[in-house]
C-alpha positions, 0 to 999 in steps of 0.5 A: 531490520533496516529502516528509512523514511520510504521503505522498510527491509525485514529479512528478505521482505521490502516494504515501500511507502511511496507512489508506484510512479516513484518505483524505478528500483524495483524490477519486472517480475518481482512483486509478490503483493501489493496493498494499496490504501486509495480513497475508495468511495470517496464522496459516497454518504452511507446511512448511519443506522446501516449494520453489517450482518 
């Protein structure tokens, strides 16, 4: 396993921890999955008593 501050390589898989705007090293057609964590529903307030059933 190779590790740096911006990527993690395990076998033939690479996980990048940076903005997609800074990923010029990735070639077109080589991405299988993208996992993001943007601030969805920012500013949306939910009631504290609602439950998912």
